[in-house]
DSSP file (Angstrom, degrees, kcal/mol; ACC not computed):
  #  RESIDUE AA STRUCTURE BP1 BP2  ACC     N-H-->O    O-->H-N    N-H-->O    O-->H-N    TCO  KAPPA ALPHA  PHI   PSI    X-CA   Y-CA   Z-CA
    1    1 A M              0   0    0      0, 0.0     2,-0.6     0, 0.0    53,-0.1   0.000 360.0 360.0 360.0 125.4    0.0    0.0    0.0
    2    2 A R        -     0   0    0     51,-0.3    53,-3.0    19,-0.1    54,-1.6  -0.943 360.0-160.4-114.4 122.8    1.3    3.3   -1.0
    3    3 A Y  E     -a   56   0A   0     -2,-0.6    15,-2.6    16,-0.4     2,-0.5  -0.733   7.6-154.5-104.5 147.7   -0.3    6.4    0.7
    4    4 A M  E     -aB  57  17A   0     52,-1.8    54,-2.6    -2,-0.3     2,-0.4  -0.988  12.0-156.9-118.5 117.9   -0.2   10.0   -0.4
    5    5 A G  E     -aB  58  16A   0     11,-1.8    11,-2.6    -2,-0.5     2,-0.4  -0.793   8.9-164.6 -94.9 138.8   -0.6   12.6    2.3
    6    6 A L  E     -aB  59  15A   0     52,-2.8    54,-2.4    -2,-0.4     2,-0.8  -0.977  19.0-163.3-131.0 133.1   -1.8   16.1    1.4
    7    7 A D  E     - B   0  14A   0      7,-2.2     7,-2.3    -2,-0.4     2,-0.5  -0.901  28.2-155.8-109.5 100.3   -1.8   19.4    3.3
    8    8 A V  E     + B   0  13A   0     -2,-0.8     5,-0.2    52,-0.3     2,-0.2  -0.692  21.4 163.1 -89.4 124.1   -4.4   21.4    1.4
    9    9 A G        -     0   0    0      3,-2.5    26,-0.0    -2,-0.5    -2,-0.0  -0.518  52.0-100.8-118.5-168.0   -4.3   25.2    1.5
   10   10 A S  S    S+     0   0    0     -2,-0.2    25,-1.7     1,-0.1    26,-0.3   0.683 119.8  20.1 -89.3 -18.9   -5.8   27.9   -0.6
   11   11 A R  S    S+     0   0    0      1,-0.3    22,-2.6    23,-0.2     2,-0.3   0.580 127.7  29.1-120.5 -18.8   -2.5   28.5   -2.6
   12   12 A T  E     - C   0  32A   0     20,-0.3    -3,-2.5    -5,-0.0     2,-0.4  -0.946  54.1-151.2-139.0 161.0   -0.5   25.3   -2.1
   13   13 A V  E     -BC   8  31A   0     18,-1.9    18,-2.9    -2,-0.3     2,-0.3  -0.964  19.8-146.4-130.8 113.5   -0.9   21.6   -1.5
   14   14 A G  E     -BC   7  30A   0     -7,-2.3    -7,-2.2    -2,-0.4     2,-0.5  -0.622  18.2-156.7 -75.3 136.0    2.0   19.9    0.4
   15   15 A V  E     +BC   6  29A   0     14,-3.0    13,-3.1    -2,-0.3    14,-1.3  -0.944  17.5 173.0-121.9 137.4    2.5   16.4   -0.8
   16   16 A A  E     -BC   5  27A   0    -11,-2.6   -11,-1.8    -2,-0.5     2,-0.4  -0.948  13.7-154.5-134.2 158.0    4.1   13.5    1.0
   17   17 A I  E     -BC   4  26A   0      9,-2.8     9,-2.4    -2,-0.3   -13,-0.2  -0.974  11.6-132.8-132.1 146.2    4.4    9.8    0.0
   18   18 A S  E     - C   0  25A   0    -15,-2.6     7,-0.2    -2,-0.4   114,-0.0  -0.486  32.1 -97.7 -90.0 167.6    4.7    6.7    2.1
   19   19 A D    >   -     0   0    0      5,-1.9     3,-1.8    -2,-0.2   -16,-0.4  -0.339  51.0 -93.3 -70.1 165.8    7.2    3.8    1.5
   20   20 A P  T 3  S+     0   0    0      0, 0.0    -1,-0.1     0, 0.0    -2,-0.0   0.707 127.2  53.6 -59.3 -21.0    5.7    0.9   -0.3
   21   21 A L  T 3  S-     0   0    0      3,-0.1   -19,-0.1   -19,-0.0    -3,-0.0   0.587 110.3-120.1 -92.1  -7.3    4.9   -0.8    2.9
   22   22 A G  S <  S+     0   0    0     -3,-1.8     3,-0.1     2,-0.2   -20,-0.1   0.835  81.0 111.5  77.7  31.3    3.0    2.1    4.4
   23   23 A W  S    S+     0   0    0      1,-0.2     2,-0.3   113,-0.0   116,-0.1   0.826  71.6  32.5-105.5 -44.1    5.3    2.6    7.4
   24   24 A T        -     0   0    0    111,-0.1    -5,-1.9   112,-0.0     2,-0.4  -0.866  65.7-144.2-123.3 152.4    7.2    5.9    6.9
   25   25 A A  E     -C   18   0A   0     -2,-0.3     2,-0.4    -7,-0.2    -7,-0.2  -0.882  11.5-168.1-114.4 143.4    6.3    9.1    5.2
   26   26 A Q  E     -C   17   0A   0     -9,-2.4    -9,-2.8    -2,-0.4     2,-0.2  -0.996  27.0-115.6-128.3 135.6    8.6   11.4    3.1
   27   27 A G  E     +C   16   0A   0     -2,-0.4   -11,-0.3   -11,-0.2    98,-0.1  -0.496  34.9 175.8 -68.3 139.8    7.9   14.9    2.0
   28   28 A L  E     -     0   0A   0    -13,-3.1     2,-0.3     1,-0.4   -12,-0.2   0.788  43.5 -48.4-116.9 -55.7    7.7   15.1   -1.7
   29   29 A E  E     -C   15   0A   0    -14,-1.3   -14,-3.0    95,-0.1     2,-0.4  -0.976  41.6-103.1-169.5 175.4    6.8   18.5   -3.1
   30   30 A I  E     -C   14   0A   0     -2,-0.3     2,-0.6   -16,-0.2   -16,-0.2  -0.985  25.8-153.4-119.4 129.4    4.6   21.5   -3.0
   31   31 A I  E     -C   13   0A   0    -18,-2.9   -18,-1.9    -2,-0.4     2,-0.3  -0.892  15.4-134.8-104.1 125.6    1.9   21.9   -5.7
   32   32 A R  E     +C   12   0A   0     -2,-0.6   -20,-0.3   -20,-0.2     2,-0.2  -0.653  34.2 170.1 -77.8 133.4    0.9   25.5   -6.4
   33   33 A I        -     0   0    0    -22,-2.6     2,-0.2    -2,-0.3     7,-0.2  -0.796  28.4-149.7-131.2 171.7   -3.0   25.9   -6.7
   34   34 A N  B > > -E   39   0B   0      5,-2.9     5,-2.5    -2,-0.2     3,-0.9  -0.746   6.5-171.9-150.4 102.1   -5.3   28.8   -6.9
   35   35 A E  G > 5S+     0   0    0    -25,-1.7     3,-2.0     1,-0.3    -1,-0.1   0.889  85.6  61.5 -62.5 -41.1   -8.8   28.0   -5.3
   36   36 A D  G 3 5S+     0   0    0      1,-0.3    -1,-0.3   -26,-0.3   -26,-0.0   0.816 111.9  37.0 -57.5 -32.1  -10.2   31.3   -6.6
   37   37 A K  G < 5S-     0   0    0     -3,-0.9    -1,-0.3     2,-0.1    -2,-0.2   0.274 115.4-115.5 -99.6  10.7   -9.6   30.2  -10.2
   38   38 A E  T < 5 +     0   0    0     -3,-2.0     2,-0.7    -4,-0.2    -3,-0.2   0.826  65.9 146.7  55.7  36.8  -10.5   26.6   -9.5
   39   39 A E  B   < +E   34   0B   0     -5,-2.5    -5,-2.9     1,-0.1    -1,-0.2  -0.903  14.7 166.6 -99.0 106.6   -7.0   25.4  -10.2
   40   40 A F        -     0   0    0     -2,-0.7    -1,-0.1    -7,-0.2    -7,-0.1   0.341  47.0-117.5-112.1   6.3   -6.4   22.5   -7.9
   41   41 A G     >  +     0   0    0      1,-0.1     4,-1.9    -7,-0.1     3,-0.3   0.729  63.4 142.9  72.8  20.6   -3.3   20.8   -9.2
   42   42 A L  H  >  +     0   0    0      1,-0.2     4,-2.5     2,-0.2     5,-0.2   0.793  64.9  60.9 -71.9 -27.4   -5.0   17.6  -10.0
   43   43 A A  H  > S+     0   0    0      2,-0.2     4,-1.8     1,-0.2    -1,-0.2   0.922 109.2  43.5 -59.6 -43.8   -2.9   17.0  -13.2
   44   44 A R  H  > S+     0   0    0     -3,-0.3     4,-2.1     2,-0.2    -2,-0.2   0.885 109.9  54.2 -70.1 -38.5    0.2   17.0  -11.1
   45   45 A V  H  X S+     0   0    0     -4,-1.9     4,-2.5     1,-0.2    -2,-0.2   0.909 107.8  53.5 -61.0 -41.7   -1.4   14.8   -8.4
   46   46 A A  H  X S+     0   0    0     -4,-2.5     4,-2.4     1,-0.2     5,-0.2   0.907 106.5  51.3 -62.0 -42.2   -2.3   12.3  -11.3
   47   47 A E  H  X S+     0   0    0     -4,-1.8     4,-2.6     1,-0.2    -1,-0.2   0.926 113.2  45.4 -60.0 -43.5    1.4   12.2  -12.4
   48   48 A L  H  X S+     0   0    0     -4,-2.1     4,-2.2     2,-0.2    -2,-0.2   0.833 110.0  52.8 -69.2 -32.7    2.5   11.5   -8.9
   49   49 A V  H  X>S+     0   0    0     -4,-2.5     5,-1.5     2,-0.2     4,-0.9   0.928 114.2  44.0 -68.8 -41.6   -0.2    8.8   -8.3
   50   50 A A  H  <5S+     0   0    0     -4,-2.4     3,-0.4    -5,-0.2    -2,-0.2   0.938 115.5  48.1 -66.2 -46.4    1.0    7.1  -11.5
   51   51 A Q  H  <5S+     0   0    0     -4,-2.6    -2,-0.2    -5,-0.2    -1,-0.2   0.914 123.3  31.0 -61.4 -43.9    4.7    7.4  -10.7
   52   52 A Y  H  <5S-     0   0    0     -4,-2.2    -1,-0.2    -5,-0.2    -2,-0.2   0.414 102.9-124.6 -98.0  -1.0    4.4    6.2   -7.1
   53   53 A E  T  <5 -     0   0    0     -4,-0.9   -51,-0.3    -3,-0.4    -3,-0.2   0.940  35.6-158.8  53.8  51.1    1.5    3.8   -7.7
   54   54 A V      < +     0   0    0     -5,-1.5   -51,-0.2    -6,-0.2    -1,-0.1  -0.360  23.4 178.1 -69.3 140.5   -0.5    5.4   -5.0
   55   55 A T        +     0   0    0    -53,-3.0     2,-0.3     1,-0.3   -52,-0.2   0.597  65.3  23.9-113.3 -22.9   -3.3    3.2   -3.5
   56   56 A N  E     -a    3   0A   0    -54,-1.6   -52,-1.8    33,-0.2     2,-0.4  -0.991  62.8-142.3-148.0 146.1   -4.7    5.6   -0.8
   57   57 A F  E     -ad   4  91A   0     33,-2.3    35,-2.5    -2,-0.3     2,-0.4  -0.867   6.5-162.4-109.5 148.2   -5.0    9.3    0.0
   58   58 A V  E     -ad   5  92A   0    -54,-2.6   -52,-2.8    -2,-0.4     2,-0.5  -0.992  11.0-169.0-125.8 117.4   -4.7   11.0    3.4
   59   59 A V  E     -ad   6  93A   0     33,-2.8    35,-1.9    -2,-0.4     2,-0.2  -0.944  18.3-128.8-112.3 130.3   -6.0   14.5    3.6
   60   60 A G  E     - d   0  94A   0    -54,-2.4   -52,-0.3    -2,-0.5    35,-0.2  -0.524  11.9-150.3 -75.0 140.4   -5.4   16.7    6.6
   61   61 A L  E     - d   0  95A   0     33,-3.0     2,-2.3    -2,-0.2    35,-2.1  -0.936   7.8-147.7-111.3 109.3   -8.3   18.5    8.2
   62   62 A P        -     0   0    0      0, 0.0     8,-0.3     0, 0.0    11,-0.3  -0.423  28.8-177.8 -78.4  73.0   -7.3   21.8    9.9
   63   63 A K        -     0   0    0     -2,-2.3     6,-0.2     1,-0.1     4,-0.0  -0.264  31.5-100.6 -67.4 154.0   -9.8   21.7   12.7
   64   64 A N    >   -     0   0    0      4,-2.8     3,-1.8     1,-0.1    -1,-0.1  -0.291  37.9-104.2 -67.0 162.6  -10.1   24.6   15.2
   65   65 A M  T 3  S+     0   0    0      1,-0.3    -1,-0.1     2,-0.1    -2,-0.1   0.785 124.7  55.8 -63.5 -26.7   -8.3   24.0   18.6
   66   66 A N  T 3  S-     0   0    0      2,-0.1    -1,-0.3     1,-0.0     3,-0.1   0.215 122.9-108.3 -89.4  17.4  -11.8   23.4   20.2
   67   67 A N  S <  S+     0   0    0     -3,-1.8     2,-0.2     1,-0.2    -2,-0.1   0.628  75.2 135.7  67.2  16.7  -12.4   20.6   17.6
   68   68 A T        -     0   0    0      1,-0.0    -4,-2.8    -5,-0.0     2,-0.5  -0.557  54.8-118.6 -83.7 160.5  -14.9   22.6   15.6
   69   69 A E        -     0   0    0     -6,-0.2    -6,-0.1    -2,-0.2    -1,-0.0  -0.897  31.0-175.7-105.3 125.8  -14.8   22.7   11.9
   70   70 A G     >  -     0   0    0     -2,-0.5     4,-1.3    -8,-0.3     3,-0.3  -0.221  47.8 -74.2-100.2-167.1  -14.3   25.9   10.0
   71   71 A P  H  > S+     0   0    0      0, 0.0     4,-1.9     0, 0.0     5,-0.1   0.823 126.4  57.8 -63.5 -33.0  -14.3   26.9    6.3
   72   72 A R  H  > S+     0   0    0      1,-0.2     4,-2.6     2,-0.2     5,-0.2   0.886 102.4  55.3 -68.5 -33.5  -10.8   25.3    5.6
   73   73 A V  H  > S+     0   0    0     -3,-0.3     4,-2.6   -11,-0.3    -1,-0.2   0.929 108.2  48.8 -61.0 -42.1  -12.1   21.9    6.8
   74   74 A E  H  X S+     0   0    0     -4,-1.3     4,-2.3     1,-0.2    -1,-0.2   0.917 111.7  48.4 -62.8 -42.2  -14.9   22.2    4.3
   75   75 A K  H  X S+     0   0    0     -4,-1.9     4,-1.9     1,-0.2    -1,-0.2   0.894 111.4  50.2 -68.2 -37.9  -12.4   23.1    1.5
   76   76 A S  H  X S+     0   0    0     -4,-2.6     4,-2.5     2,-0.2    -1,-0.2   0.896 111.1  49.1 -63.2 -44.4  -10.2   20.2    2.6
   77   77 A K  H  X S+     0   0    0     -4,-2.6     4,-1.9     1,-0.2    -2,-0.2   0.888 109.9  51.8 -63.0 -39.8  -13.2   17.8    2.4
   78   78 A A  H  X S+     0   0    0     -4,-2.3     4,-1.6     2,-0.2    -1,-0.2   0.845 108.6  50.4 -66.1 -35.2  -14.1   19.1   -1.0
   79   79 A Y  H  X S+     0   0    0     -4,-1.9     4,-2.3     1,-0.2    -2,-0.2   0.927 108.9  52.3 -69.7 -43.2  -10.6   18.5   -2.2
   80   80 A G  H  X S+     0   0    0     -4,-2.5     4,-2.3     1,-0.2    -2,-0.2   0.868 107.9  51.6 -59.9 -34.3  -10.7   15.0   -0.9
   81   81 A Q  H  X S+     0   0    0     -4,-1.9     4,-2.4     2,-0.2    -1,-0.2   0.848 106.4  54.1 -74.7 -28.9  -13.9   14.4   -2.8
   82   82 A M  H  X S+     0   0    0     -4,-1.6     4,-2.6     2,-0.2     5,-0.2   0.944 109.5  48.2 -63.4 -46.1  -12.3   15.6   -5.9
   83   83 A L  H  X S+     0   0    0     -4,-2.3     4,-2.5     2,-0.2     6,-0.4   0.896 111.4  49.1 -53.6 -46.3   -9.6   13.1   -5.4
   84   84 A A  H  X S+     0   0    0     -4,-2.3     4,-2.1     1,-0.2    -1,-0.2   0.935 114.8  46.1 -64.2 -47.0  -12.1   10.3   -4.8
   85   85 A D  H  < S+     0   0    0     -4,-2.4    -2,-0.2     1,-0.2    -1,-0.2   0.921 118.7  39.2 -62.8 -43.7  -14.0   11.2   -7.9
   86   86 A R  H  < S+     0   0    0     -4,-2.6    -1,-0.2    -5,-0.2    -2,-0.2   0.830 129.2  26.4 -80.8 -32.4  -11.1   11.6  -10.2
   87   87 A F  H  < S-     0   0    0     -4,-2.5    -3,-0.2    -5,-0.2    -2,-0.2   0.557  86.4-137.4-111.4 -10.9   -8.9    8.7   -9.0
   88   88 A N     <  +     0   0    0     -4,-2.1    -4,-0.1    -5,-0.4    -3,-0.1   0.861  61.5 128.9  54.8  37.2  -11.5    6.2   -7.6
   89   89 A L        -     0   0    0     -6,-0.4    -1,-0.2    -5,-0.1   -33,-0.2  -0.852  68.0 -88.5-119.3 155.8   -9.1    5.5   -4.7
   90   90 A P        -     0   0    0      0, 0.0   -33,-2.3     0, 0.0     2,-0.5  -0.378  36.4-156.1 -67.2 143.6  -10.0    5.7   -0.9
   91   91 A V  E     -d   57   0A   0    -35,-0.2     2,-0.3    -2,-0.0   -33,-0.2  -0.982   7.6-169.9-120.8 117.0   -9.6    9.0    0.8
   92   92 A A  E     -d   58   0A   0    -35,-2.5   -33,-2.8    -2,-0.5     2,-0.4  -0.774  10.2-148.7 -99.8 151.3   -9.0    9.1    4.6
   93   93 A F  E     -d   59   0A   0     -2,-0.3     2,-0.3   -35,-0.2   -33,-0.2  -0.970  16.2-175.2-123.2 141.2   -9.2   12.4    6.5
   94   94 A T  E     -d   60   0A   0    -35,-1.9   -33,-3.0    -2,-0.4     2,-0.2  -0.976  33.8 -98.9-137.9 149.7   -7.1   13.1    9.6
   95   95 A D  E     -d   61   0A   0     -2,-0.3   -35,-0.1   -35,-0.2    39,-0.0  -0.442  33.8-179.7 -64.5 128.7   -6.8   15.9   12.2
   96   96 A E    >   +     0   0    0    -35,-2.1     3,-2.2    -2,-0.2     4,-0.4   0.166  19.9 154.7-118.4  17.7   -3.9   18.0   11.3
   97   97 A R  T 3  S-     0   0    0    -36,-0.3   -33,-0.1     1,-0.3    -2,-0.0  -0.226  73.7  -0.3 -49.0 131.9   -4.1   20.5   14.2
   98   98 A L  T 3> S+     0   0    0      1,-0.1     4,-2.4     3,-0.0    -1,-0.3   0.494  92.0 119.8  64.8  12.4   -0.7   22.0   14.9
   99   99 A T  H <> S+     0   0    0     -3,-2.2     4,-2.7     2,-0.2     5,-0.1   0.886  78.7  47.5 -70.1 -37.4    1.2   20.2   12.1
  100  100 A T  H  > S+     0   0    0     -4,-0.4     4,-2.1     2,-0.2    -1,-0.2   0.855 112.8  49.6 -71.9 -35.0    2.2   23.4   10.4
  101  101 A V  H  > S+     0   0    0      2,-0.2     4,-2.5     1,-0.2    -2,-0.2   0.934 113.2  47.3 -65.0 -45.5    3.3   24.8   13.9
  102  102 A E  H  X S+     0   0    0     -4,-2.4     4,-2.4     1,-0.2    -2,-0.2   0.930 112.2  49.5 -59.9 -44.3    5.3   21.6   14.5
  103  103 A A  H  X S+     0   0    0     -4,-2.7     4,-2.1     1,-0.2    -1,-0.2   0.913 111.3  48.8 -66.0 -39.5    6.8   21.8   11.1
  104  104 A S  H  X S+     0   0    0     -4,-2.1     4,-2.1     1,-0.2    -1,-0.2   0.883 111.8  49.2 -61.9 -43.7    7.8   25.5   11.5
  105  105 A R  H  X S+     0   0    0     -4,-2.5     4,-2.5     2,-0.2     5,-0.4   0.870 110.1  51.5 -66.7 -36.4    9.3   24.7   14.9
  106  106 A M  H  X>S+     0   0    0     -4,-2.4     4,-2.1     2,-0.2     5,-1.1   0.922 110.5  49.3 -65.3 -44.7   11.3   21.8   13.4
  107  107 A L  H  X5S+     0   0    0     -4,-2.1     6,-2.2     3,-0.2     4,-0.5   0.901 116.9  40.4 -63.7 -42.6   12.6   24.0   10.7
  108  108 A I  H  <5S+     0   0    0     -4,-2.1     4,-0.5     4,-0.3    -2,-0.2   0.939 125.0  33.7 -72.4 -49.5   13.7   26.8   13.1
  109  109 A E  H  <5S+     0   0    0     -4,-2.5    -3,-0.2    -5,-0.2    -2,-0.2   0.919 128.6  29.9 -73.6 -48.0   15.1   24.6   15.8
  110  110 A E  H  <5S+     0   0    0     -4,-2.1    -3,-0.2    -5,-0.4    -2,-0.1   0.849 135.8  22.0 -87.6 -37.2   16.6   21.7   14.1
  111  111 A A  S  <<S-     0   0    0     -5,-1.1    -3,-0.2    -4,-0.5    -2,-0.1   0.489  87.6-135.8-112.3  -4.7   17.6   23.1   10.7
  112  112 A D        -     0   0    0     -4,-0.5    -4,-0.3    -6,-0.3    -3,-0.1   0.865  39.3-175.2  50.8  39.3   17.9   26.8   11.6
  113  113 A A        -     0   0    0     -6,-2.2    -1,-0.2     1,-0.1     2,-0.1  -0.317  23.6-116.0 -71.3 146.8   16.1   27.6    8.4
  114  114 A S     >  -     0   0    0     -3,-0.1     4,-2.6     1,-0.1     5,-0.1  -0.345  28.3-109.8 -74.4 162.9   15.5   31.1    7.2
  115  115 A R  H  > S+     0   0    0      1,-0.2     4,-1.9     2,-0.2     5,-0.1   0.866 120.1  52.2 -60.9 -39.0   12.0   32.4    6.9
  116  116 A K  H  > S+     0   0    0      2,-0.2     4,-1.1     1,-0.2    -1,-0.2   0.898 111.2  46.1 -67.0 -42.2   12.3   32.4    3.1
  117  117 A R  H  > S+     0   0    0      1,-0.2     4,-1.1     2,-0.2     3,-0.3   0.895 108.3  58.2 -69.1 -37.9   13.4   28.7    3.1
  118  118 A Q  H >X S+     0   0    0     -4,-2.6     4,-2.7     1,-0.2     3,-0.8   0.913 103.1  52.3 -53.8 -46.9   10.6   27.9    5.6
  119  119 A K  H 3< S+     0   0    0     -4,-1.9     4,-0.3     1,-0.2    -1,-0.2   0.816 107.5  54.1 -65.9 -27.2    8.0   29.1    3.2
  120  120 A Q  H 3< S+     0   0    0     -4,-1.1    -1,-0.2    -3,-0.3    -2,-0.2   0.781 124.6  20.0 -77.1 -22.7    9.4   26.9    0.5
  121  121 A V  H <X S+     0   0    0     -4,-1.1     4,-2.0    -3,-0.8     5,-0.2   0.511  93.5  93.6-121.1  -8.1    9.2   23.7    2.5
  122  122 A I  H  X S+     0   0    0     -4,-2.7     4,-2.6     1,-0.2     5,-0.2   0.850  88.0  49.4 -64.3 -36.0    6.7   24.1    5.3
  123  123 A D  H  > S+     0   0    0     -4,-0.3     4,-2.1     2,-0.2    -1,-0.2   0.881 111.9  50.3 -70.1 -38.6    3.7   22.7    3.4
  124  124 A K  H  > S+     0   0    0      2,-0.2     4,-1.5     1,-0.2   -96,-0.2   0.882 112.1  45.5 -64.9 -39.4    5.7   19.7    2.3
  125  125 A L  H  X S+     0   0    0     -4,-2.0     4,-2.6     2,-0.2    -2,-0.2   0.891 111.4  53.2 -70.7 -42.2    6.9   19.0    5.8
  126  126 A A  H  X S+     0   0    0     -4,-2.6     4,-2.6     1,-0.2    -2,-0.2   0.901 108.5  51.0 -60.6 -39.7    3.3   19.5    7.2
  127  127 A A  H  X S+     0   0    0     -4,-2.1     4,-2.4     1,-0.2    -1,-0.2   0.894 108.8  51.2 -66.3 -37.5    2.1   16.9    4.7
  128  128 A Q  H  X S+     0   0    0     -4,-1.5     4,-3.0     2,-0.2     5,-0.2   0.928 112.1  45.9 -61.0 -46.7    4.8   14.5    5.8
  129  129 A L  H  X S+     0   0    0     -4,-2.6     4,-3.1     2,-0.2     5,-0.3   0.923 111.3  52.4 -63.5 -41.4    3.8   14.9    9.5
  130  130 A I  H  X S+     0   0    0     -4,-2.6     4,-1.9    -5,-0.2    -2,-0.2   0.945 115.0  42.1 -57.0 -48.4    0.1   14.6    8.6
  131  131 A L  H  X S+     0   0    0     -4,-2.4     4,-2.9     2,-0.2     5,-0.2   0.925 114.5  49.6 -68.5 -45.1    0.8   11.3    6.7
  132  132 A Q  H  X S+     0   0    0     -4,-3.0     4,-2.8     1,-0.2     5,-0.2   0.935 110.2  51.3 -62.8 -43.6    3.3    9.9    9.4
  133  133 A N  H  X S+     0   0    0     -4,-3.1     4,-2.2    -5,-0.2    -1,-0.2   0.916 112.9  46.3 -57.6 -41.6    0.8   10.6   12.1
  134  134 A Y  H  X S+     0   0    0     -4,-1.9     4,-2.0    -5,-0.3    -2,-0.2   0.941 113.5  47.5 -64.6 -45.5   -1.9    8.7   10.1
  135  135 A L  H  X S+     0   0    0     -4,-2.9     4,-0.8     1,-0.2    -2,-0.2   0.918 112.6  49.7 -66.1 -43.0    0.4    5.8    9.4
  136  136 A D  H  < S+     0   0    0     -4,-2.8     3,-0.4     1,-0.2     4,-0.2   0.880 112.0  48.4 -61.4 -42.3    1.5    5.6   13.1
  137  137 A L  H  < S+     0   0    0     -4,-2.2     3,-0.3    -5,-0.2    -1,-0.2   0.799 118.7  38.7 -65.5 -35.3   -2.2    5.7   14.2
  138  138 A H  H  < S+     0   0    0     -4,-2.0    -1,-0.2     1,-0.2    -2,-0.2   0.341  91.2  86.3-105.5   8.1   -3.3    3.0   11.8
  139  139 A S     <        0   0    0     -4,-0.8    -1,-0.2    -3,-0.4    -2,-0.1   0.635 360.0 360.0 -78.6 -14.3   -0.3    0.7   11.9
  140  140 A R              0   0    0     -3,-0.3    -1,-0.2    -4,-0.2    -2,-0.1   0.468 360.0 360.0 -75.3 360.0   -1.7   -1.2   15.0
């Protein structure tokens, strides 16, 4: 089983991929999108699905800290539905609260990354954390 993890934003989608056994996640890339123009980067997702032989998607849900769902959660669910419709593959949703904060902290503390460099990789790292958390939770 090969999973693709996605951190969906309004301008970018961070992408991570699991190893073929579904144990570890690796950040892959950031796809530029534009929700306002209904450009969702699905052509690039299709290339990656074929290249990595993806069998499942995991989409992060950016819930509020009090566990309520705001407009971004609805957008992420809609993106997941687009994936399901286009690729006919299972889509799982997982709580992604604080993954971007954790990714930012990792970049600052562990890699001493500049703000410019952080912006270039933070969504990819957040997708990796989303996917790894999902894999860890479901490996039992």
